[in-house]
C-alpha angles and dihedrals in degrees: 000000000000090000093055090046091050092050090049092050091048093050093046092049092046092050093047093048091045090054092060121085140163133212121219121227091254093049139077125197136210120197120212127194112211087341096309120112125214108257128208123224092243123085127226123247114289122239122247097239127167092212119094094234095042096102094049093043095055099034094120121174124240120249133217104260124205111220129215117297138061167082091235126182126228134177119257091249092053125091128207120220111197120197129188113231095186119120111264135183131217133182119250089236092060112123123154092206098055144010119249134158098205143011117249120219134171120230127212088264089062091249119144110225135177121239124199133177145101140263126212118214143162135196113261109240093201094055108040096140097082091042095052103029108011102075135002097239109019095177091054090051091049092050091049091049092047095049093047091053090045093052092048091050093048091049092055101031118136126180106253092205092064134268103233128090088208121046120230092240090063092055131073096231098243126134094269092052092049090051089052090053092050092049092050097051115125129257113244096229091052090048091051092050092050093048103044093128090052091048091050091049091051091050092051091051094047094048097053089101091068089084093063095034101048107002092249120122116210109225101182142341115222111188102179107167136038107178124173122202117289096255091048090047091055091050090049090051090055091047092049091049090051092047091049090049091049091049091049091049091049091049091048092048091049091049092049092048092049090049092050091048091049092049091048092050090049092049091051090049092050092048091049091051091049092050091049090049091054095045096046096074091048091052091049090049091050090051090049094050092046091052092048093050092046095051102033105022130228096312091056090048091051091050091050091051091048091052090046091056093057096081089046092054090052092056095042121097094202134016123202118199120200128200123235121243092253092059093049093053093045094249 
């Protein structure tokens, strides 16, 4: 009798204590009854999917979420699913099915490169249904989705700032100029390294649908390394050195040409000023002679010219006087 009573008290105490639970501040809980969760009448945000059935496929219901606190009481046939909503980080190379140190991706130049980095994520409190009941391993699905989008972006990436060292407006458009443009086009790995912030921003925008798909909200994408194989890296170093030398030569040639143009323009300006300085006294003299002839007539002009010759005679060593044609003929 006492044994049965003791077993009954033990079972009742075990059941009562097992029906109490608490939720930490960084956790949220969902209670299910016989495997079914309590749903709310509202619907979670729909995913922006290009497929026709995308909206219906990811139209998950919202669940009643138990916030931090406790102790809470549940029935023995109910089960509590606790989820951490704190921001977490995971390496891009994380894969539960295999071990890998980097992610391989192919660029538009058909070069295989390794990509490393991290992504920060957190579970979306307002859309816990796909995270708990949508897929078996939501983080694995998110990583697969992220890496597939990343590989597609790397395969089609083009530097938005331009690939040519020489712009098309500066060239004449002939065959030689077009060849120069083709030779100066950028290398995809170099473009990716220079535009890592832009690549991270693109990945964050493309992965916003993970909240509605899997209940995981992407906080940030941090792609830190894009490393090609060693032999390709040496070739890229040589290409970069050549490109830098070409850019330096072009800059030097442009500076020399601009200096020569500036010096030529200054020489033309100086010659023009000298010519104007030499012509100015002659013009003033012509105006003076015209004014004398207009006011005093030809006799006055001859007298002015005769007086003007006097200083010249004083400085001359020898003076030759010629006779006019009338005097020679006796006229």
